[in-house]
PDB file as gemmi writes it, atoms N, CA and C in Angstrom:
CRYST1    1.000    1.000    1.000  90.00  90.00  90.00 P 1                      
ATOM      1  N   MET A   1       1.065  -0.925  -0.406  1.00  0.00           N  
ATOM      2  CA  MET A   1       0.102   1.011   0.038  1.00  0.00           C  
ATOM      3  C   MET A   1       0.912   1.010  -0.032  1.00  0.00           C  
ATOM      4  N   SER A   2       0.709   2.397  -0.766  1.00  0.00           N  
ATOM      5  CA  SER A   2       1.442   3.388  -0.832  1.00  0.00           C  
ATOM      6  C   SER A   2       1.031   3.991   0.431  1.00  0.00           C  
ATOM      7  N   SER A   3       2.045   5.568   0.569  1.00  0.00           N  
ATOM      8  CA  SER A   3       1.732   6.317   1.088  1.00  0.00           C  
ATOM      9  C   SER A   3       2.124   8.169   0.908  1.00  0.00           C  
ATOM     10  N   ILE A   4       1.978   8.755   1.553  1.00  0.00           N  
ATOM     11  CA  ILE A   4       2.371  10.128   1.074  1.00  0.00           C  
ATOM     12  C   ILE A   4       4.179  10.462   1.449  1.00  0.00           C  
ATOM     13  N   LYS A   5       4.937  10.524   0.632  1.00  0.00           N  
ATOM     14  CA  LYS A   5       6.671  10.125   1.509  1.00  0.00           C  
ATOM     15  C   LYS A   5       6.872  12.105   1.047  1.00  0.00           C  
ATOM     16  N   PHE A   6       7.884  12.323   2.063  1.00  0.00           N  
ATOM     17  CA  PHE A   6       8.287  13.976   2.571  1.00  0.00           C  
ATOM     18  C   PHE A   6       9.573  13.635   2.081  1.00  0.00           C  
ATOM     19  N   CYS A   7      10.690  14.860   1.800  1.00  0.00           N  
ATOM     20  CA  CYS A   7      11.641  15.654   1.141  1.00  0.00           C  
ATOM     21  C   CYS A   7      12.312  15.802   2.524  1.00  0.00           C  
ATOM     22  N   GLN A   8      13.646  14.850   2.627  1.00  0.00           N  
ATOM     23  CA  GLN A   8      14.766  14.301   3.944  1.00  0.00           C  
ATOM     24  C   GLN A   8      15.171  16.046   4.121  1.00  0.00           C  
ATOM     25  N   ASP A   9      15.087  16.639   3.161  1.00  0.00           N  
ATOM     26  CA  ASP A   9      16.066  18.289   2.886  1.00  0.00           C  
ATOM     27  C   ASP A   9      14.955  19.236   3.230  1.00  0.00           C  
ATOM     28  N   CYS A  10      14.244  19.358   2.634  1.00  0.00           N  
ATOM     29  CA  CYS A  10      12.946  20.613   2.452  1.00  0.00           C  
ATOM     30  C   CYS A  10      11.629  20.138   3.081  1.00  0.00           C  
ATOM     31  N   SER A  11      11.441  19.337   3.830  1.00  0.00           N  
ATOM     32  CA  SER A  11       9.843  18.410   4.051  1.00  0.00           C  
ATOM     33  C   SER A  11       8.830  18.979   3.124  1.00  0.00           C  
ATOM     34  N   ASN A  12       9.457  18.606   1.776  1.00  0.00           N  
ATOM     35  CA  ASN A  12       7.621  18.963   0.847  1.00  0.00           C  
ATOM     36  C   ASN A  12       7.836  17.644   0.905  1.00  0.00           C  
ATOM     37  N   MET A  13       6.604  17.475  -0.437  1.00  0.00           N  
ATOM     38  CA  MET A  13       6.115  16.414  -0.553  1.00  0.00           C  
ATOM     39  C   MET A  13       6.693  15.237  -1.722  1.00  0.00           C  
ATOM     40  N   LEU A  14       6.950  14.375  -1.828  1.00  0.00           N  
ATOM     41  CA  LEU A  14       8.044  13.917  -2.783  1.00  0.00           C  
ATOM     42  C   LEU A  14       6.661  13.288  -3.660  1.00  0.00           C  
ATOM     43  N   TYR A  15       7.220  13.236  -5.304  1.00  0.00           N  
ATOM     44  CA  TYR A  15       6.463  12.758  -6.318  1.00  0.00           C  
ATOM     45  C   TYR A  15       7.221  11.579  -6.976  1.00  0.00           C  
ATOM     46  N   PRO A  16       5.788  10.190  -7.631  1.00  0.00           N  
ATOM     47  CA  PRO A  16       6.615   9.625  -8.540  1.00  0.00           C  
ATOM     48  C   PRO A  16       7.223   9.549  -9.378  1.00  0.00           C  
ATOM     49  N   ARG A  17       8.486   9.674  -9.712  1.00  0.00           N  
ATOM     50  CA  ARG A  17       9.319   9.852 -11.668  1.00  0.00           C  
ATOM     51  C   ARG A  17       9.747   7.759 -11.385  1.00  0.00           C  
ATOM     52  N   VAL A  18       9.951   7.817 -13.182  1.00  0.00           N  
ATOM     53  CA  VAL A  18      10.268   6.835 -13.479  1.00  0.00           C  
ATOM     54  C   VAL A  18      12.375   6.465 -14.270  1.00  0.00           C  
ATOM     55  N   ASP A  19      12.709   6.283 -13.404  1.00  0.00           N  
ATOM     56  CA  ASP A  19      13.805   6.616 -13.518  1.00  0.00           C  
ATOM     57  C   ASP A  19      13.987   5.993 -15.078  1.00  0.00           C  
ATOM     58  N   GLN A  20      14.392   6.221 -16.069  1.00  0.00           N  
ATOM     59  CA  GLN A  20      14.400   5.619 -17.623  1.00  0.00           C  
ATOM     60  C   GLN A  20      15.582   5.031 -17.789  1.00  0.00           C  
ATOM     61  N   VAL A  21      17.435   5.350 -17.115  1.00  0.00           N  
ATOM     62  CA  VAL A  21      17.861   5.252 -17.700  1.00  0.00           C  
ATOM     63  C   VAL A  21      17.449   3.562 -16.810  1.00  0.00           C  
ATOM     64  N   HIS A  22      17.806   3.489 -15.249  1.00  0.00           N  
ATOM     65  CA  HIS A  22      18.111   2.382 -14.914  1.00  0.00           C  
ATOM     66  C   HIS A  22      16.593   1.586 -14.261  1.00  0.00           C  
ATOM     67  N   ARG A  23      15.424   2.022 -15.560  1.00  0.00           N  
ATOM     68  CA  ARG A  23      14.654   1.435 -15.004  1.00  0.00           C  
ATOM     69  C   ARG A  23      13.691   1.084 -14.066  1.00  0.00           C  
ATOM     70  N   ARG A  24      13.238   1.983 -13.235  1.00  0.00           N  
ATOM     71  CA  ARG A  24      12.609   2.086 -11.478  1.00  0.00           C  
ATOM     72  C   ARG A  24      11.982   3.148 -11.203  1.00  0.00           C  
ATOM     73  N   LEU A  25      11.491   2.651 -10.262  1.00  0.00           N  
ATOM     74  CA  LEU A  25      10.366   3.585  -9.865  1.00  0.00           C  
ATOM     75  C   LEU A  25      11.399   4.891  -8.434  1.00  0.00           C  
ATOM     76  N   MET A  26      11.326   6.103  -9.028  1.00  0.00           N  
ATOM     77  CA  MET A  26      11.895   7.146  -8.214  1.00  0.00           C  
ATOM     78  C   MET A  26      10.663   7.810  -7.303  1.00  0.00           C  
ATOM     79  N   TYR A  27      11.129   8.606  -5.589  1.00  0.00           N  
ATOM     80  CA  TYR A  27      10.407   8.993  -5.840  1.00  0.00           C  
ATOM     81  C   TYR A  27      11.599  10.625  -5.678  1.00  0.00           C  
ATOM     82  N   ALA A  28      10.897  11.701  -6.029  1.00  0.00           N  
ATOM     83  CA  ALA A  28      11.902  13.227  -6.650  1.00  0.00           C  
ATOM     84  C   ALA A  28      11.174  14.213  -5.789  1.00  0.00           C  
ATOM     85  N   CYS A  29      11.576  15.469  -5.232  1.00  0.00           N  
ATOM     86  CA  CYS A  29      11.431  16.570  -4.341  1.00  0.00           C  
ATOM     87  C   CYS A  29      11.256  17.228  -6.228  1.00  0.00           C  
ATOM     88  N   ARG A  30      10.001  17.817  -5.739  1.00  0.00           N  
ATOM     89  CA  ARG A  30      10.055  19.424  -6.949  1.00  0.00           C  
ATOM     90  C   ARG A  30      11.108  20.599  -6.606  1.00  0.00           C  
ATOM     91  N   ASN A  31      11.273  21.046  -5.115  1.00  0.00           N  
ATOM     92  CA  ASN A  31      12.060  21.458  -4.279  1.00  0.00           C  
ATOM     93  C   ASN A  31      13.281  21.919  -4.607  1.00  0.00           C  
ATOM     94  N   CYS A  32      13.680  20.501  -4.960  1.00  0.00           N  
ATOM     95  CA  CYS A  32      15.252  20.245  -4.406  1.00  0.00           C  
ATOM     96  C   CYS A  32      15.346  19.000  -5.046  1.00  0.00           C  
ATOM     97  N   ASN A  33      16.778  18.917  -4.625  1.00  0.00           N  
ATOM     98  CA  ASN A  33      17.048  17.668  -5.925  1.00  0.00           C  
ATOM     99  C   ASN A  33      17.100  15.924  -5.790  1.00  0.00           C  
ATOM    100  N   TYR A  34      16.713  16.172  -4.441  1.00  0.00           N  
ATOM    101  CA  TYR A  34      16.470  15.115  -3.128  1.00  0.00           C  
ATOM    102  C   TYR A  34      15.940  13.598  -4.254  1.00  0.00           C  
ATOM    103  N   GLU A  35      16.153  12.936  -4.111  1.00  0.00           N  
ATOM    104  CA  GLU A  35      15.514  11.744  -4.756  1.00  0.00           C  
ATOM    105  C   GLU A  35      15.779  10.038  -3.693  1.00  0.00           C  
ATOM    106  N   GLU A  36      14.554   9.612  -4.156  1.00  0.00           N  
ATOM    107  CA  GLU A  36      15.061   8.055  -3.258  1.00  0.00           C  
ATOM    108  C   GLU A  36      14.251   7.318  -4.530  1.00  0.00           C  
ATOM    109  N   GLU A  37      14.916   6.064  -4.023  1.00  0.00           N  
ATOM    110  CA  GLU A  37      14.279   5.079  -4.684  1.00  0.00           C  
ATOM    111  C   GLU A  37      13.375   4.165  -3.933  1.00  0.00           C  
ATOM    112  N   ALA A  38      11.959   4.243  -5.303  1.00  0.00           N  
ATOM    113  CA  ALA A  38      10.950   3.505  -4.245  1.00  0.00           C  
ATOM    114  C   ALA A  38      11.168   1.795  -4.056  1.00  0.00           C  
ATOM    115  N   GLN A  39      10.475   1.723  -2.452  1.00  0.00           N  
ATOM    116  CA  GLN A  39      10.351   0.654  -1.683  1.00  0.00           C  
ATOM    117  C   GLN A  39       9.353  -0.595  -2.590  1.00  0.00           C  
ATOM    118  N   ASN A  40       8.295  -0.003  -3.057  1.00  0.00           N  
ATOM    119  CA  ASN A  40       7.123  -0.537  -3.733  1.00  0.00           C  
ATOM    120  C   ASN A  40       6.851   0.125  -4.580  1.00  0.00           C  
ATOM    121  N   ASN A  41       6.499  -1.010  -5.893  1.00  0.00           N  
ATOM    122  CA  ASN A  41       6.072  -0.756  -7.157  1.00  0.00           C  
ATOM    123  C   ASN A  41       4.137   0.125  -7.342  1.00  0.00           C  
ATOM    124  N   CYS A  42       3.417   0.110  -6.529  1.00  0.00           N  
ATOM    125  CA  CYS A  42       2.443   1.104  -5.959  1.00  0.00           C  
ATOM    126  C   CYS A  42       2.327   2.266  -6.062  1.00  0.00           C  
ATOM    127  N   VAL A  43       1.827   3.237  -6.657  1.00  0.00           N  
ATOM    128  CA  VAL A  43       1.927   4.645  -6.664  1.00  0.00           C  
ATOM    129  C   VAL A  43       0.642   5.060  -5.748  1.00  0.00           C  
ATOM    130  N   PHE A  44      -0.335   4.191  -6.554  1.00  0.00           N  
ATOM    131  CA  PHE A  44      -1.692   4.771  -6.426  1.00  0.00           C  
ATOM    132  C   PHE A  44      -2.561   3.656  -6.719  1.00  0.00           C  
ATOM    133  N   ARG A  45      -4.035   4.051  -5.574  1.00  0.00           N  
ATOM    134  CA  ARG A  45      -4.094   2.546  -5.166  1.00  0.00           C  
ATOM    135  C   ARG A  45      -5.824   2.982  -5.174  1.00  0.00           C  
ATOM    136  N   HIS A  46      -6.560   2.550  -6.311  1.00  0.00           N  
ATOM    137  CA  HIS A  46      -8.135   3.176  -5.714  1.00  0.00           C  
ATOM    138  C   HIS A  46      -8.987   1.876  -5.833  1.00  0.00           C  
ATOM    139  N   GLY A  47      -9.368   2.066  -4.532  1.00  0.00           N  
ATOM    140  CA  GLY A  47     -10.421   0.849  -4.254  1.00  0.00           C  
ATOM    141  C   GLY A  47     -11.308   1.231  -4.523  1.00  0.00           C  
ATOM    142  N   VAL A  48     -12.740   0.187  -4.680  1.00  0.00           N  
ATOM    143  CA  VAL A  48     -13.933   0.806  -4.599  1.00  0.00           C  
ATOM    144  C   VAL A  48     -14.478  -0.403  -4.263  1.00  0.00           C  
ATOM    145  N   LEU A  49     -15.595   0.416  -3.293  1.00  0.00           N  
ATOM    146  CA  LEU A  49     -16.635  -0.180  -2.352  1.00  0.00           C  
ATOM    147  C   LEU A  49     -17.883  -0.190  -3.099  1.00  0.00           C  
ATOM    148  N   HIS A  50     -18.515  -1.620  -3.414  1.00  0.00           N  
ATOM    149  CA  HIS A  50     -19.851  -1.802  -3.991  1.00  0.00           C  
ATOM    150  C   HIS A  50     -20.596  -2.073  -2.829  1.00  0.00           C  
ATOM    151  N   VAL A  51     -22.059  -1.212  -2.963  1.00  0.00           N  
ATOM    152  CA  VAL A  51     -22.773  -0.557  -1.857  1.00  0.00           C  
ATOM    153  C   VAL A  51     -23.968  -1.438  -2.972  1.00  0.00           C  
ATOM    154  N   PRO A  52     -25.051  -2.606  -1.468  1.00  0.00           N  
ATOM    155  CA  PRO A  52     -25.827  -2.975  -2.003  1.00  0.00           C  
ATOM    156  C   PRO A  52     -27.265  -1.627  -2.856  1.00  0.00           C  
ATOM    157  N   SER A  53     -27.444  -1.822  -3.994  1.00  0.00           N  
ATOM    158  CA  SER A  53     -28.181  -0.805  -4.513  1.00  0.00           C  
ATOM    159  C   SER A  53     -29.399  -0.739  -3.783  1.00  0.00           C  
ATOM    160  N   GLU A  54     -29.608  -1.595  -3.460  1.00  0.00           N  
ATOM    161  CA  GLU A  54     -31.417  -0.975  -2.598  1.00  0.00           C  
ATOM    162  C   GLU A  54     -31.820  -0.162  -0.935  1.00  0.00           C  
ATOM    163  N   LYS A  55     -29.636   0.030  -0.871  1.00  0.00           N  
ATOM    164  CA  LYS A  55     -30.187   1.202   0.159  1.00  0.00           C  
ATOM    165  C   LYS A  55     -29.309   2.110  -0.023  1.00  0.00           C  
ATOM    166  N   THR A  56     -28.705   1.894  -1.493  1.00  0.00           N  
ATOM    167  CA  THR A  56     -28.565   3.438  -1.571  1.00  0.00           C  
ATOM    168  C   THR A  56     -29.475   4.830  -2.439  1.00  0.00           C  
ATOM    169  N   MET A  57     -30.823   3.480  -2.931  1.00  0.00           N  
ATOM    170  CA  MET A  57     -31.874   4.199  -3.124  1.00  0.00           C  
ATOM    171  C   MET A  57     -33.049   4.598  -2.120  1.00  0.00           C  
ATOM    172  N   MET A  58     -32.775   4.471  -1.305  1.00  0.00           N  
ATOM    173  CA  MET A  58     -33.770   4.640  -0.037  1.00  0.00           C  
ATOM    174  C   MET A  58     -34.330   6.284  -0.267  1.00  0.00           C  
ATOM    175  N   VAL A  59     -35.138   6.625  -0.684  1.00  0.00           N  
ATOM    176  CA  VAL A  59     -35.605   7.803   0.269  1.00  0.00           C  
ATOM    177  C   VAL A  59     -36.647   7.249   0.991  1.00  0.00           C  
ATOM    178  N   THR A  60     -37.085   8.693   0.935  1.00  0.00           N  
ATOM    179  CA  THR A  60     -37.405   8.683   2.607  1.00  0.00           C  
ATOM    180  C   THR A  60     -38.782   8.703   3.155  1.00  0.00           C  
ATOM    181  N   ASP A  61     -39.616   9.261   1.870  1.00  0.00           N  
ATOM    182  CA  ASP A  61     -40.878   9.286   1.989  1.00  0.00           C  
ATOM    183  C   ASP A  61     -41.507   8.617   0.947  1.00  0.00           C  
ATOM    184  N   LEU A  62     -41.091   7.091   0.715  1.00  0.00           N  
ATOM    185  CA  LEU A  62     -41.431   6.282  -0.396  1.00  0.00           C  
ATOM    186  C   LEU A  62     -43.183   6.115  -0.684  1.00  0.00           C  
ATOM    187  N   GLY A  63     -43.592   6.138   0.549  1.00  0.00           N  
ATOM    188  CA  GLY A  63     -45.093   5.753   0.621  1.00  0.00           C  
ATOM    189  C   GLY A  63     -45.604   7.234  -0.185  1.00  0.00           C  
ATOM    190  N   SER A  64     -45.414   8.212  -0.594  1.00  0.00           N  
ATOM    191  CA  SER A  64     -45.667   9.495  -1.249  1.00  0.00           C  
ATOM    192  C   SER A  64     -45.466   9.211  -2.669  1.00  0.00           C  
ATOM    193  N   ASP A  65     -44.928   8.436  -3.123  1.00  0.00           N  
ATOM    194  CA  ASP A  65     -44.000   8.231  -4.675  1.00  0.00           C  
ATOM    195  C   ASP A  65     -45.178   7.913  -5.525  1.00  0.00           C  
ATOM    196  N   PRO A  66     -46.485   8.475  -6.499  1.00  0.00           N  
ATOM    197  CA  PRO A  66     -46.884   8.114  -6.970  1.00  0.00           C  
ATOM    198  C   PRO A  66     -46.158   6.619  -8.535  1.00  0.00           C  
ATOM    199  N   THR A  67     -44.960   7.256  -8.688  1.00  0.00           N  
ATOM    200  CA  THR A  67     -44.681   5.981  -9.584  1.00  0.00           C  
ATOM    201  C   THR A  67     -44.441   4.592  -8.959  1.00  0.00           C  
ATOM    202  N   LEU A  68     -44.693   4.431  -7.231  1.00  0.00           N  
ATOM    203  CA  LEU A  68     -44.889   3.136  -7.005  1.00  0.00           C  
ATOM    204  C   LEU A  68     -45.220   2.801  -7.065  1.00  0.00           C  
ATOM    205  N   PRO A  69     -46.163   1.221  -7.494  1.00  0.00           N  
ATOM    206  CA  PRO A  69     -47.263   0.525  -8.060  1.00  0.00           C  
ATOM    207  C   PRO A  69     -47.593   0.135  -6.018  1.00  0.00           C  
ATOM    208  N   ARG A  70     -49.289   0.589  -5.510  1.00  0.00           N  
ATOM    209  CA  ARG A  70     -49.993  -0.225  -4.630  1.00  0.00           C  
ATOM    210  C   ARG A  70     -49.972  -0.871  -4.201  1.00  0.00           C  
ATOM    211  N   THR A  71     -50.158  -1.934  -3.076  1.00  0.00           N  
ATOM    212  CA  THR A  71     -51.275  -2.395  -2.764  1.00  0.00           C  
ATOM    213  C   THR A  71     -51.941  -2.935  -1.346  1.00  0.00           C  
ATOM    214  N   THR A  72     -53.129  -3.553  -1.859  1.00  0.00           N  
ATOM    215  CA  THR A  72     -53.901  -4.007  -0.413  1.00  0.00           C  
ATOM    216  C   THR A  72     -54.061  -5.219  -0.210  1.00  0.00           C  
ATOM    217  N   GLU A  73     -52.899  -6.008  -0.390  1.00  0.00           N  
ATOM    218  CA  GLU A  73     -53.285  -7.374  -0.526  1.00  0.00           C  
ATOM    219  C   GLU A  73     -51.896  -7.857   0.690  1.00  0.00           C  
ATOM    220  N   VAL A  74     -50.915  -7.246   0.860  1.00  0.00           N  
ATOM    221  CA  VAL A  74     -49.876  -7.470   2.431  1.00  0.00           C  
ATOM    222  C   VAL A  74     -49.805  -6.671   3.080  1.00  0.00           C  
ATOM    223  N   PRO A  75     -50.652  -6.985   4.518  1.00  0.00           N  
ATOM    224  CA  PRO A  75     -50.904  -5.902   5.391  1.00  0.00           C  
ATOM    225  C   PRO A  75     -49.212  -4.931   6.372  1.00  0.00           C  
ATOM    226  N   CYS A  76     -49.634  -4.202   7.142  1.00  0.00           N  
ATOM    227  CA  CYS A  76     -47.782  -3.923   7.495  1.00  0.00           C  
ATOM    228  C   CYS A  76     -48.331  -5.270   8.999  1.00  0.00           C  
ATOM    229  N   PRO A  77     -46.779  -5.730   8.528  1.00  0.00           N  
ATOM    230  CA  PRO A  77     -46.558  -6.489  10.041  1.00  0.00           C  
ATOM    231  C   PRO A  77     -45.788  -5.334  10.967  1.00  0.00           C  
ATOM    232  N   LYS A  78     -46.438  -3.862  10.902  1.00  0.00           N  
ATOM    233  CA  LYS A  78     -45.809  -3.127  12.319  1.00  0.00           C  
ATOM    234  C   LYS A  78     -47.502  -2.731  12.590  1.00  0.00           C  
ATOM    235  N   CYS A  79     -48.056  -1.612  12.268  1.00  0.00           N  
ATOM    236  CA  CYS A  79     -49.105  -1.222  11.962  1.00  0.00           C  
ATOM    237  C   CYS A  79     -50.429  -1.881  11.725  1.00  0.00           C  
ATOM    238  N   SER A  80     -51.020  -2.955  10.803  1.00  0.00           N  
ATOM    239  CA  SER A  80     -51.571  -3.615  10.104  1.00  0.00           C  
ATOM    240  C   SER A  80     -52.487  -3.004   9.239  1.00  0.00           C  
ATOM    241  N   GLY A  81     -51.719  -2.128   8.677  1.00  0.00           N  
ATOM    242  CA  GLY A  81     -51.672  -0.547   7.912  1.00  0.00           C  
ATOM    243  C   GLY A  81     -51.969  -1.287   6.301  1.00  0.00           C  
ATOM    244  N   LEU A  82     -53.448  -1.450   5.839  1.00  0.00           N  
ATOM    245  CA  LEU A  82     -53.697  -2.182   4.723  1.00  0.00           C  
ATOM    246  C   LEU A  82     -52.708  -1.941   3.341  1.00  0.00           C  
ATOM    247  N   LEU A  83     -52.756  -0.434   3.665  1.00  0.00           N  
ATOM    248  CA  LEU A  83     -52.009   0.359   1.851  1.00  0.00           C  
ATOM    249  C   LEU A  83     -50.422   0.417   1.803  1.00  0.00           C  
ATOM    250  N   ALA A  84     -50.136  -0.320   0.304  1.00  0.00           N  
ATOM    251  CA  ALA A  84     -48.229  -0.194   1.089  1.00  0.00           C  
ATOM    252  C   ALA A  84     -48.133  -0.292  -0.373  1.00  0.00           C  
ATOM    253  N   VAL A  85     -46.746   0.698  -0.663  1.00  0.00           N  
ATOM    254  CA  VAL A  85     -45.976   1.053  -1.740  1.00  0.00           C  
ATOM    255  C   VAL A  85     -45.307  -0.697  -2.272  1.00  0.00           C  
ATOM    256  N   TYR A  86     -44.917  -1.486  -3.363  1.00  0.00           N  
ATOM    257  CA  TYR A  86     -43.393  -2.377  -3.478  1.00  0.00           C  
ATOM    258  C   TYR A  86     -42.678  -2.016  -4.308  1.00  0.00           C  
ATOM    259  N   PHE A  87     -41.896  -2.151  -4.461  1.00  0.00           N  
ATOM    260  CA  PHE A  87     -40.417  -2.657  -5.798  1.00  0.00           C  
ATOM    261  C   PHE A  87     -39.338  -3.924  -5.205  1.00  0.00           C  
ATOM    262  N   GLN A  88     -38.961  -3.711  -6.704  1.00  0.00           N  
ATOM    263  CA  GLN A  88     -38.004  -4.892  -6.603  1.00  0.00           C  
ATOM    264  C   GLN A  88     -37.079  -4.717  -6.409  1.00  0.00           C  
ATOM    265  N   SER A  89     -35.478  -5.628  -6.048  1.00  0.00           N  
ATOM    266  CA  SER A  89     -34.125  -5.780  -5.764  1.00  0.00           C  
ATOM    267  C   SER A  89     -34.307  -4.935  -7.312  1.00  0.00           C  
ATOM    268  N   GLN A  90     -33.200  -4.013  -6.756  1.00  0.00           N  
ATOM    269  CA  GLN A  90     -33.103  -3.993  -8.022  1.00  0.00           C  
ATOM    270  C   GLN A  90     -31.184  -4.848  -8.151  1.00  0.00           C  
ATOM    271  N   SER A  91     -30.725  -5.776  -7.593  1.00  0.00           N  
ATOM    272  CA  SER A  91     -29.502  -6.624  -7.285  1.00  0.00           C  
ATOM    273  C   SER A  91     -29.512  -7.476  -9.309  1.00  0.00           C  
ATOM    274  N   ARG A  92     -28.148  -7.051  -9.773  1.00  0.00           N  
ATOM    275  CA  ARG A  92     -28.273  -7.804 -10.773  1.00  0.00           C  
ATOM    276  C   ARG A  92     -27.175  -9.139 -10.561  1.00  0.00           C  
ATOM    277  N   HIS A  93     -27.229  -9.798  -9.636  1.00  0.00           N  
ATOM    278  CA  HIS A  93     -26.558 -10.853  -9.234  1.00  0.00           C  
ATOM    279  C   HIS A  93     -27.078 -11.986  -9.623  1.00  0.00           C  
ATOM    280  N   SER A  94     -26.507 -13.058  -9.951  1.00  0.00           N  
ATOM    281  CA  SER A  94     -27.364 -14.211 -11.006  1.00  0.00           C  
ATOM    282  C   SER A  94     -27.800 -14.908  -9.847  1.00  0.00           C  
ATOM    283  N   GLU A  95     -26.366 -14.411  -8.359  1.00  0.00           N  
ATOM    284  CA  GLU A  95     -27.021 -15.694  -7.572  1.00  0.00           C  
ATOM    285  C   GLU A  95     -28.155 -15.275  -6.503  1.00  0.00           C  
ATOM    286  N   THR A  96     -28.695 -14.011  -6.902  1.00  0.00           N  
ATOM    287  CA  THR A  96     -29.716 -13.159  -5.521  1.00  0.00           C  
ATOM    288  C   THR A  96     -30.980 -13.550  -6.498  1.00  0.00           C  
ATOM    289  N   ARG A  97     -32.163 -14.039  -5.304  1.00  0.00           N  
ATOM    290  CA  ARG A  97     -33.150 -14.352  -5.742  1.00  0.00           C  
ATOM    291  C   ARG A  97     -33.856 -12.489  -5.721  1.00  0.00           C  
ATOM    292  N   MET A  98     -35.048 -12.954  -6.188  1.00  0.00           N  
ATOM    293  CA  MET A  98     -35.866 -11.805  -6.799  1.00  0.00           C  
ATOM    294  C   MET A  98     -37.155 -11.337  -5.386  1.00  0.00           C  
ATOM    295  N   THR A  99     -36.051 -10.478  -4.949  1.00  0.00           N  
ATOM    296  CA  THR A  99     -37.071  -9.914  -3.572  1.00  0.00           C  
ATOM    297  C   THR A  99     -37.167  -8.658  -3.212  1.00  0.00           C  
ATOM    298  N   LEU A 100     -38.997  -8.597  -3.105  1.00  0.00           N  
ATOM    299  CA  LEU A 100     -39.854  -7.306  -3.437  1.00  0.00           C  
ATOM    300  C   LEU A 100     -39.825  -6.946  -1.788  1.00  0.00           C  
ATOM    301  N   TYR A 101     -39.084  -5.162  -2.207  1.00  0.00           N  
ATOM    302  CA  TYR A 101     -39.977  -4.927  -0.825  1.00  0.00           C  
ATOM    303  C   TYR A 101     -41.426  -3.927  -0.715  1.00  0.00           C  
ATOM    304  N   TYR A 102     -40.868  -3.561   0.828  1.00  0.00           N  
ATOM    305  CA  TYR A 102     -42.440  -3.330   1.202  1.00  0.00           C  
ATOM    306  C   TYR A 102     -42.948  -1.576   2.072  1.00  0.00           C  
ATOM    307  N   VAL A 103     -43.406  -0.764   1.656  1.00  0.00           N  
ATOM    308  CA  VAL A 103     -43.086   0.527   2.565  1.00  0.00           C  
ATOM    309  C   VAL A 103     -44.196   0.865   2.960  1.00  0.00           C  
ATOM    310  N   CYS A 104     -45.127   0.729   4.037  1.00  0.00           N  
ATOM    311  CA  CYS A 104     -46.044   1.131   4.227  1.00  0.00           C  
ATOM    312  C   CYS A 104     -46.439   2.656   4.302  1.00  0.00           C  
ATOM    313  N   CYS A 105     -47.701   2.388   3.750  1.00  0.00           N  
ATOM    314  CA  CYS A 105     -48.101   4.661   3.399  1.00  0.00           C  
ATOM    315  C   CYS A 105     -48.894   4.495   4.870  1.00  0.00           C  
ATOM    316  N   ASN A 106     -48.912   4.537   5.624  1.00  0.00           N  
ATOM    317  CA  ASN A 106     -49.187   5.444   6.638  1.00  0.00           C  
ATOM    318  C   ASN A 106     -48.374   5.911   7.219  1.00  0.00           C  
ATOM    319  N   ARG A 107     -48.652   7.445   7.383  1.00  0.00           N  
ATOM    320  CA  ARG A 107     -47.529   8.184   7.589  1.00  0.00           C  
ATOM    321  C   ARG A 107     -47.014   8.132   8.989  1.00  0.00           C  
ATOM    322  N   ASN A 108     -47.963   7.801   9.648  1.00  0.00           N  
ATOM    323  CA  ASN A 108     -47.467   7.421  10.831  1.00  0.00           C  
ATOM    324  C   ASN A 108     -46.349   6.887  11.186  1.00  0.00           C  
ATOM    325  N   CYS A 109     -46.570   5.553  10.480  1.00  0.00           N  
ATOM    326  CA  CYS A 109     -45.491   4.256  10.539  1.00  0.00           C  
ATOM    327  C   CYS A 109     -44.457   3.917   9.150  1.00  0.00           C  
ATOM    328  N   GLN A 110     -44.214   3.845   8.199  1.00  0.00           N  
ATOM    329  CA  GLN A 110     -43.564   4.163   7.399  1.00  0.00           C  
ATOM    330  C   GLN A 110     -42.553   2.802   7.237  1.00  0.00           C  
ATOM    331  N   HIS A 111     -42.912   2.324   7.685  1.00  0.00           N  
ATOM    332  CA  HIS A 111     -43.017   0.748   8.529  1.00  0.00           C  
ATOM    333  C   HIS A 111     -42.040   0.147   6.377  1.00  0.00           C  
ATOM    334  N   ARG A 112     -41.000  -0.706   6.748  1.00  0.00           N  
ATOM    335  CA  ARG A 112     -40.326  -1.218   5.564  1.00  0.00           C  
ATOM    336  C   ARG A 112     -39.962  -2.291   5.901  1.00  0.00           C  
ATOM    337  N   TRP A 113     -40.821  -3.537   4.692  1.00  0.00           N  
ATOM    338  CA  TRP A 113     -40.654  -4.604   5.581  1.00  0.00           C  
ATOM    339  C   TRP A 113     -39.997  -5.569   3.389  1.00  0.00           C  
ATOM    340  N   GLN A 114     -39.589  -6.590   3.917  1.00  0.00           N  
ATOM    341  CA  GLN A 114     -39.423  -7.434   2.679  1.00  0.00           C  
ATOM    342  C   GLN A 114     -39.585  -9.170   2.224  1.00  0.00           C  
ATOM    343  N   SER A 115     -40.132  -9.216   1.072  1.00  0.00           N  
ATOM    344  CA  SER A 115     -40.824 -10.691   1.296  1.00  0.00           C  
ATOM    345  C   SER A 115     -39.326 -11.680   0.243  1.00  0.00           C  
TER     346      SER A 115                                                      
END                                                                             
C-alpha cells in the first residue's frame, strides 16, 4: 500500500518519477534535488466499495411516490395498515433471488419490510 512521502531535505511532498536509464521507480522532490528509490511499485491504489443498490436508493418518503405500485394484499406487520407501496430488488447478481420491498403508506408508520 502506498503512502505520502516527504523530502528529507526540505520537507515537501515527494512525487513518483520513472528513472528511464535504470528502469526503476523513484520519488523526487520538485523543490530540491532529493530523490529516493521506491520500496514498492504501487504508486496509487483505487479501492472500489460496492454498496447494495437497495440501500443507496432509499428515499425517506416512498409512500407518497406516485410512480411506485400500491397494494392492499400485504398488510403492514407493524401497524396492520392495508396500503403499501412495493418495488423489486435492483440487484443484478445471478445468485440473488427476486426480492420485493414494501413500505407502509401510513404516515405515522412508514415501516419497511421485504418478502
